[in-house]
N, C-alpha and C positions, 0 to 999 in steps of 0.2 A: 789842470786842477791842481793850487799848492795845495799839501796836507798836512796840518796844523797839527801842531802838535804840543804837551806840555809834560813835564816829569814832577812825580808827586812823592810823597810817601805819607803812611801811617804812622806812627810809632818804627821805622827803619823798610817797613813793608813798603817796597817802590814800585810805582806802575807810570806808563805810557797812559798818557789821555790821549782819545782824540774825538775834536770834538765832529760832530757828523750826526745832524741834526734829521736829514732827511735819509738815511742808510744807503747813502751812495757809493759810501767807500765797500769794494771787495775787499774782506779782510779774511786772509786764509789764511788756515793752521801755518803756513810756510810763512806768511808775513810778520806772523804774532811769533811764531819762532825767531826768524829775524831779530825783531826791534827788543824783543829780548836780552837775545844774546850780548853778555857783556864786553865784548870783542866786534863782532863783525854789525852791533845793533845798538845801540841806546843805552842797553839794559837795564830788565825790573823782575819785577815777579812775576807781573800780569797787566796785562790790555784793559784801559775801561776805554769801549766806545758811547760815548753822549750822545744817547740818540734818543728821536719824541718813542713812547712805545709805539705808534701807529704806525710808524717804517720798518720794522721789524718784524718781520712776519713771523718768524717763530716765540712769539714773546708769550707770558702765558696768560691764557683767563682772566679778566677778574680787572682789569689793571686798565683805568681812564685812557683813552689815547692819545691824550696831549701831556700825560706823566713821563717827563724825564727816566729813561729806562736805564740801568750801567748793565749794558752788555762787558762782559767781563771772561774772558780770557788767561785759562794759565800758561806758563812761563811756553810749556810743551803744546801748545794752541791746543788744547780741549777747552770744551763748553764750563763753566764752575756754577752753582747755582746761587751760593754769595758769599761777599767777601766781609768783612766789619772792618777793616782798615782801607779798603778801598771803599765802600762805603761814604767815611766821613770826607776823602779828600772827593769823591764824586760832587759832594753836599758842596763841600767847601767852594769847590768852580762854580758850579751853580751860582749860589748865594755871591762868589767876591764876581761875581762877572753879568750881574745880575739876570739872569734867565729865570727868575724867582722874585716874590716880589713881598717875600716873609721870611724871617728870620726861622722860621720853624714849617715843612713841606715835605710833601713826601716824594720818595722814590721807586721807582719802580725794579724788583729785580727778580731772577727767578726762582727765588726764596721765595717771592711774596711782596710784598708792597712792608716800604720799609720808611716809616716817617722820621726824620732829622731836625735836628735843631742847633745851628749854627748858630757861639756863643759871641764877643764882644771883643775877647782874646783869641780868637781861633779854635777854641777848643770843640769839638762837634758832638753832640750825644747824639746816639742814634738808637730806636727801640725795633729791637733785634726780633721780638716776636717770642710763644710761647717756645719753652726749653723742653726736648723732649726725651725721655731713656728712654733706651732701646732695649736695655739688657746686659748684661757683663759680658766680657769675653775680653782677650789674650795679646798682649803684644810682644812678640818675640825679639831681641835684637843680642847681635854678641853671641848666643847662644842662653838668654837668659831670658826666663818670660816674665811677662811687665801684666797682672794682674789690672784691666781698667771697665770703666764703663762707657758702654757709647751713648751717644750724645746728636742728639739731629735739633741744629739749631737754623734748618734749610739748606743745610751740608750734612755730612756728615763726619764724626768727631769718635775715636776713640781714647778716653781721657785716661789717661793712671800715673797716679798716686804710688812715689817711690822717693829716694836721698838722694842726695849727690847728682842731679841733672848733670853737673858743669862736665862730668866725667864722662859724657856719655858721645859714645860715636853715633849721629846721624848723617855721618855723608853719605851710608846705604838707609835703601828702605825697610824698614821693620816691617819685620812677618807681621800678619795678622789670618784672620779667619775670613778666607774669602767668600765663604756661602753668608755668614753675616752681613757682612759689606762685596757687595757685589759690583757696584759701581769703585768701591777703590772708598779710600779711608786718611783722614789729616789725623795724626797721631798725635797726641800729647803724653808730654811728661813732665809730671809736677811735683812740687817740695812745699813745704810750709818756708817761709819767709818771716816770721815774726807774727805780731799779734796782727788779725786781719790783713793778713796780707801773704798768698804765695809767687815764689818764684816760676818762671813755665820754658818749656823749648819746646818745637815743635817740628815735621815735617810732614809740608804740604803732598800735598795729592797732586803729583804735576811738575811740581815744581824741586820739591828738598827742601831741607832745613835752610827758614826764613827766618830774620829776626825778628818778626813777627807774623801775627794770625786773630783775625781780630774775633774771627769767628769764635778762633780757637782756645781764646779766652774765656768765651764767653763758657765755654766748653768745659773749659779746666777748672772755672767757679764751681759747676755744678759739680763736678766727681769733687774738687777739696772738699766744699758742704756736706756735701750727702757720707763724704769719711769723717766726718765731724759731726751726723748726726741728724742734720741736717738737710731739709731741702728750700731753701729761700734763706736771704741774706747780701750782705755786697762785699767784696774785699777788691782791696788792690792788686793789680797783676804786674811782676814785673816779669817784660822777657826782654830776650837780648839787646830791643829795641828804644825802647825807653820804657814806659809806663802809663798806665791805663787802669777804668775803673769801671768794676761791672756790677751789678746789682738784679738780682733775679727774684722773680716775686711770682709768686701760684703760677699764673697764665700769662707772664709776660717776664722780659728783661731788659734792661737799656747796656750798652758799652759808651763811656765816653773817655777819648783821648783827642790828641792833638790830631791836625795834616797837614801838611807845608808844600811848597813847592819851590821849585828851584831852578826851575828852568824852562820856556817857552822858546816855539823855534818854526822850522817848514821843513820837510820829511824831502830831501831831493828823489826828485822825481824820474829819474833815471834808476837811482835805490831799490827806489818803491817795484817799479814794473819788472825790474831784472831779480823780484823774489816773491812772483807769482805762485 
């Protein structure tokens, strides 16, 4: 059986997409790690399996079986609840390939249902759900402590407002309170970048520093707004891979940004079998 793939990215947070509507692929941790490896595989920050909810045994309750589900895996093979950049790429794939019959439609994720809208210019807006603040905590990096706020947008974040984020070494995992984040945490470092804008860098659990993190930009916006004395508002977020726009309301949030494809093809069957 030929195994089709696509390679895409959202603000340079890159993914391998595997169309698998009936859930037939044996997507092992080893295969995910090999696919994401930038020397022995295609190279990516994660894998997005395109599958119907009804074909995924561990899909969460409450999502209709016919809804397309984003089965997202981190580069280390671990399963993640949500990925804002991944949802944009996933949604554009569904739209551009005629798998949905409207410009606005739901996407299933382990963090819940995420409505998406694909605009004529290829920009995608995703309804990211409510932003839940889980308390204050601290990240440590190179012996320095950075106060931050815990944010849950379907997955856990620790967003720290600071200065001179360009000087940070995010090649290592920032320290964090494992009691507060027992399943690991994505850590964002944020600084103001002019009126209505912030700059962010992020260390993603299971991946390392990435060029962007969609859920991280929502968490960063929430933390920056809190630092300014507000709980709602809109900010432009500059990440290493580009720019997105985040709006946070009392009970919802949206993320708007690009989604692009760079390649498509078939995986070599012998290569796939060798990485079971």
